[in-house]
N, C-alpha and C positions, 0 to 999 in steps of 0.2 A: 683486649690487649693482653699480650704475654711478655713478661720480663724475666730475664735470667740474671741472677746476682752471684758473683764469684767470690768466694771466701767462706770462712768458717767461724767468725767471731762475733762479738757484740756489735761491731760496726755494721755487719751485713744484716743482723737481726733488726737493727735500728732503721736501716734503709728500707727493709721490707715493711716494717710497721708504718713508717711514714708514707710509703707509697699506698698501702692499703687504706690508711686514714684519708688520703686525698682522692683515692680511686678504688672504691670498695669492691668493684667487679674485676679488678686486675688479677690475672692468674700468674703466680710467681713461682719460679723454680730457683733452687739454690744448688750450687756445687762448691765444696762438698756439703756446706751447711752445718748445722748443729741441732741439738734438741729443741732449741727455741724456734729456729727457722722451720722445723718440721711441723710446728703447730700453726703456722700461718701460710705455708706453701708446701711445695714438694721438694725434698732433697733428692738430687740425682745420684744414682749409684752406678758402679761398674763402668766408670769412665777412666781411661788411663792415659790420655794424651790430648794435646790441643786440637788435633785434627778430629778426634772423636767428639770433643765438645762442640766443634764447629758443625759436625754432622748432626748432632743432637739439635742444635739451634735451628738448622735448616729443616730437619724432619718435623720438628714441633712448631714451626712457624713463629719463632721468637721475634718479637718486634724490636726490643731493645735489650742489650746486654750491658750490665754495669759491673765494672771491675772493681772489687773491693780491695783484695789483697795484691800487694806489689809483686809477689812471685809470678803471677800470671803475666804481668806486664813484661817482666824480664825474660819470660819465655817467648815473647813476641806474639801473644794471642791477638792483639789488635790488628797486626799485619795480616794474620791468617783469616780473621773474620772479615776484614774489609776487602780482601782479595776475592772473597766469595759473596760480596755484596750485602753483608750483614751489618746492621747498625750496632755499634758498640761505643761505649763511653770510656775513653782512656787514651794515653799516648801510644803512638807506634814505637817500635823497638828503639829507634835512634833517639827519640825524645825521652824515652824512659831512662836513658843514661843520666839524665839530670838527677835522678835519685839513685839509680843502681851503680853508678860509677862516680865516686866522689872526686877522683882526679879530673875527670871530664867536667864535672859540675863546678869545681873550684876554678878551673881554667876558663869556663864560660863566664863566671862572675867577674873574674879579673879582666877578661877581654872587653866586657861591656860595661864596666864601671859600676857593677853592683857592689855596694859596700859590704865587705865581709872581713872577718879577722885575718891577719897575716898567717901564712902557712908555708911549710916545706914538706916534700915527699921523700920517703926513704924506703929502701927494700932491704937494707943491711942493719941488723941490730947494733953492731958496733958503731957504724956511722951515725945512727940516730942518737946513741948515747954520747958520742963525741960532741955532737951538736948541742945536746942538752947540757953537757958539762961546761960548755963555753957560754951558754945563755941562761936559761932558767928551767927548773923542773916543774914549774907551775904552768902546765899546758893541758890541752885536750889532745889525746892520742886516739885517732880514728882509723878503723878498717876502711879499705877503699871500696868495698862492696856491701851488698845487703847482708845484714846480720840480725834480722828480726827486731830492729830498733835497739839492739844491745851493743853495737859496735863502737861506742864512744866511751873512752875511759879517761876520767879526769885525774890528774896527778898533781901533787903539791911538794914532793920531795924526791930524792934520788931513789929511795927504796921503792916507792910507788911507781916511778917511771920505769925502773928496771923490771918490775913485776908485770906492768902493762905491756911493755915491748916484748917480753919473753912469752907472755900468753898469746900474743898475736903472731909474732914473726917466727918464734921457735917452736912452741907447743902447738901452733895452728888451731887454737881453740875456736876460731871462727872460720876454719877451712880456707878456701881460695880467697875469701873476702880479706884475709890477712896476708896476702902475698906481698903487699906493701902497706905502709902506714902514712897517714897525714898527721904531722905534728902542727897543731894550730894554737895561735895565741889564745890564752884563756881569759875571756872577758868576764868581769863581775857585773851583775845587774839582774834584771828581771826578764824572764823568758816570755815569749808570746807566740801563739800559733795563729796564722791567718790561712784558713781554708778558702779556696776560691775556685771558680770555674772558668775555663778558657773556651770560647766559642769560635776560635779561629780568627777572631778580629780583636776582641778585648778580653782582658782578665777582670772578672767581676768578683771582688772580695766578699766573703761572708762576714758575719760578726767576728770580732776577735775572741780568742780563747786562751786559756793558760793551762798547760799540761804539767802534770807532776810525774816525772820519769823515774825517780829513784824509789827503791823498795822501802827505804826507811824514812821516818818523819824528819822534817827539816831538811829534806833532800840529801839524805845520807845513804850509803851503801851502793849496791850495784844498780845499773840501769835495767829497766824493765820495758815491756811494751807500753807501759803507762799505768799508773795506779790511781788516776783520777784527773779531772779537769773541771774548769769553771768557765762560764761565759756570761756577759762580756768580760774581757780582761780589764781590770781597773787601771792597769798601768798604761794602756793604750789611749793616751790623752789625744785631744784634737791635734796638738802640735806634733806628737809622735806619728799620728796617722798621716799627716802631710809629709813628714820626713820619709815614712815608709813608701808612700806613693811616688815621691820624687827620686829617691835613691835606691829603691829595691824594685818596686812594681814596674815603673816605666822603663828602666834599662833592661829588665828581664823581658818585657814584651818586645822591645826593639831587637834584642838578641835572638828571640825565637823566630822573628821574621827574617832577620839577616842570615841565620843559620839554616833556614828552611825547616824549622822544627814545629810546623803548624800541626795542631791536633785538636780534638774535641774531647775535653775531659777536665779532670780536676788538677789543680796545682796548689801545693801547700807550702807556705813560707814559714820555716822555723827560725824565729828571730830572737835576738838578744838586745834589750834596751839598756844602753850604757851611756851615762853622762848626757842624757837628753838626745842621744842619737840611736838609731836603730841599725843593727848589723844582721846580715843574713848568715845563719849557721848552716842551713841545709834546705834543699828542695825535697818535697815528696811529690810524686805524680799520681796521687790518689788521695782519698779522704783520710784524715787522721783517725786514730783509734787511741783513746776514747773521746777525742774532740767531737767526732760525728755524733756520738750518743748524747753529748752535752748540747750540741747546737740544733739538731733536728727538732727537738720538742719546742724550740723557740721560733721555728720557721712558720710563718703564716702562709707563704706562697706554696703553690702546688709543685711538689718536687719533680714529678714527671713532666709537667709543663716546662719547667726550667731545663730539663734534659732535652726535651723535644726542641725547644728554642735554640739550645746549644748546637744541636746537630743541623739545624736549618740556618745557623748563623744569624739568628734574629737578636734584637736588643733584649737584654735581660735586666729586670728590676726585681729585687728580692725584698719582701716585706717581713719584718720581724716583730714578735711580741715584745712589749715593754716590760720584760721580766728578766730575772737572773736565773741561771741554771748551775747546779753543782752535781757532778757525777763522781760517785765513790766506787772504786773497783774492789770487789771481794775476791780474794785469791786463796789458793791452797798454801798453807804455811810451808816455807822452803823454796817457793818460787822466787827468783827465776832459775834457781839451781834444782836440786832434787826435791821432789814433793810426792805425796801420796794422793791418789785419786780413787774413785769408786765409793766415795762417802755420800750417805743419804743427806739430802738438803731438806730441811724443815722450814715451813713458813712461806715457801715460794708461791703456792696456790692462792694465798690471801694477800699477796703483795699488790699494791695499786700502781697503775701506770704513772710515769714512764719507768720501765726497767727493761733490761736486755740480757739475754743469755749469751755468755761468752764461751763457756766451756762446761756444759752439762748436757746430759741426755735423760730421756724418760724411759724407765723400765718398770713394767707392771704397775703403772700409776704412781711410781716414785721417781723423784728427780735425783740424779746421781752425778757427782762431780766427775769431769773427764779431762780437764786441763788445768794449767796453772792459774790462769785468770778465769774465774767461774761466772761472775755475775756483775753487771753494771747497774747500780741503783742511782736514780736521778731525782733530785729535789728541785722544785721551782718556787720562786718567791718574788715579791716586789723589791727585795733587797738581797744582797749576797748572804747576809746573816740569816734571813728567812729561808732562802733556798738551801743553805747549808744545814740548818736545823731540820728542815723537812727531809733532806737526804739521809741524815744520820738517824732520824726517828724510824725511817723505813729499814735502815740497816739493822736496827735492833730486832726486827721481826724475823730475820733470817738466821738460821743456825745450821752448821755442819761441822764435823770433826776436822780440826786443823784449820779452821777459818782464820784468815788474816786480812786486815785492811789498815790503811793509814787513818789516823784520827785528825789530821791537820789539813785536809783538802779544803780550800777556800778560806783558810785563816790568813 
C-alpha cells in the first residue's frame, strides 16, 4: 500500500510513525513534509498546485491520501481528488467551511442548537468598539478565517480590545481572515479538545485531550499553534461526556446530514467546560496539533484500518491504552513572532520514542532548527504525574540555541 500525507509539522510525522508501526511495509509520501518525515518516507518536491498533487497521486498509485494541514482543505483538494476517483480523508470544500469560515460555523451551531457562547459579527472597527463600550471588554475577538490557530485574541479591558480590533480590522495582521471579526462571550473554565472521525454515518470520538495554546505559562501571552497537550483530559468527567454527546455531538451530526455536508474525515471539537456544561468554541475539520502527537501513542487500534473503515462506512471501534500522555512542544525563542532558526540541535539522535519533528531538517548528519515549533516530546505513564515527569526528563536531553518551552504542561 501507498499513503500520501499532506502537511509539514509534528502532526504529520506522528501520523506517519503510527502508520508504520501498524503497517511496517507501508510506503509513505509526504508533501511538503519536514526533516523527520524524510527519515520514515519520501518528501515530495517540485509540486506547485492541487492539480499537480492529484497527478502525482494518480501516477504513483497512491491508495489513500490523509490531509493533515487545513490549508489544503480550504484549497478544495478533497473535491479535486474525489473527482478523479482518488481516496482521500478530509471534508470537501463546502464542509471545510466549518473550520475555515467562522461566521458560517457559528451560524451552523446556532441553527442546529449546538451549545456555543453568544456572539456578534462586525466589519467596522467603530461599530465593534461602540458595542463593547455598551457591554463588556472581557470578550474573545476572533478573525473570521484561517489564521494558523492564532486568530483568537482574548481581551479584558478597553485598551486590550482596541489593540485587538486595530490589529485585525485596521492593520490587517491576519490578512483577509480579518475582513470581519466575531466578538464572542468570554467563558471562564477548562478547555477540552475532542478529536473524532466521521464515516459519513456516525461521528466516533477519540480520547479527550487538553491543549495549551498560549506561549506563556499559566496560559498567558499570545496564541500559538499549541505549546503542549495532555490526554486523557482530567476535566472530561462522565457527566461532561454525556453533556458533550447530547448538546454538541448529536446536533452537529444532525446538522451535517440536513445541510448535506457528508464527508469522510476528521472533525475536532474545541470545547470550554463552564459550570458543569460544555460549550463548543470551534470546529476543526482535521486532526489537531499537538493533540494528534499526544493521542496516537495511546491508540491500540490500527490507524489505517480505522481510515479504511471510514471510507467504506463501516462501524468503527477504537481501542486505547490505559495510560496517560503528555506532549511538550520545544520551540525557538521569539515564536510566535520573530525568531531565529538554523540552530544545531543536540541530543536528538539519542531521544527515545515517542517524539516528533515539527520544524527541523537534517544537514550533513546534523539536525538544524527550521521553524518556530521545532520538536514534540511525549511522555507516557500510568498517571499524568508520571507521564509529565517522563516528558520533561526527555526534554532535558535536547539542547539548541534559543530553546524555549513551557514548564507547566500537565500541571
